[in-house]
N, C-alpha and C positions, 0 to 999 in steps of 0.2 A: 504494500500500500504506500503510495507516494504522499509527499507533503503538499499542502495547498500552496498556491502561488501567491506571493506578496502582492498586495493591492498596488496597482499602478504599473506593475511589471508585465502583466498579461498583455496589455495593449502593445507594448514594445515587442514582445515575443511574437504576437500575431503579425505585426508589420514586418518584422525580420523574416518570419516564415514565408509570408507572401512574396517578399522581395526575392528570396532565394528560390522558392519552389514554383512561383507563378500562381495562377488561379487555383484555388482549392475550396471545397465546401467545408462547413463547420466541423464535421466529424474528422475530415482529413487534417484540418488545422490542429485540432485537439490531439489526434494521434501523433502527429509530427512533433509537437511540443513535448509530449510524453516520451517519444523515442529519443529525441535529442538529449533529454535529461536522464537518459537511461532509466526511465520509469520512476525517477525520484520525485517528479512533480506530477500532481494529479490535477487534471483540467476538469473542473466541474462545469457541466453544460449550463447550469443556472447562472454561472459567472461568465462563460464564454459568449453566449448569445447577446446579453446586454452590452458586453464590450464591443462586439461586432456592430451592433446597432449604433452605439456611440461613435465609433470610428467612422461609420458611414455618414452619420449626421454631421460630423466634423469635416467631411470631404477627404478623409485620409485613405479610405478604401471605397470601392465601387462593387456593387453586386448585380448579378443577373441570374435568372433561372436557367438551369441546364439539366442534363441527365447524368447521374452518377454511374460508376463502374457496374453497379448491380441493377442498372436500368430503373432507378428511382429518380423522381424529380427532386432536385436539390438546388439550393441557392449557392452559387459560386462567388467567391470574393477575390478581388484583385486590388493590389496597392496602387494608389494614384501618385502623380508627381508630387502633390502636396504631402502625401504620406511618406514618400522617400525623403523629402526635405526634413520633415518632422523627425523621422527615424534617425537621420544623420545628426541632427542637433541633440536629440535625446541620448544617443550613444555617447557623444562627447560629455554631456552632463553626467551620465551614469558612470563613465570611466573616472571622472574627477571625484564624484561622490564616493565611489568604492575605494579610491586611493586615499582619500581623507579618512574614511572609517578604518581602513587597514593601518594607517599610521597610528591610530589610537590603540589598536590591538597589539602593535609592536612595542608599546610603552612597557618599561620594566618597573616593578615596584621599587620604591625608594628603600634602600637598605639601612 
């Protein structure tokens, strides 16, 4: 059983997944995120779909109906140019944030 994804990071994972993989439906996005994390992250569909709706409302992804591999109707999502720009900025912010937090973890106790 995997861990839940931190709030705010799911959107970035979705954008990066769509940038790398191209158009995917919700189930495909969820499975890919779980695979990349070696099943350490658990994607809850009750969290994924509101995230997809929010990203689409913000113009960061686009959706259209299509047919999945198992011949079912599914909504496929694609990252937009605005989504790529947002992802690039967010990646820089995330790298800076993690470096700052890591510097605190490297602190030694005063002897």
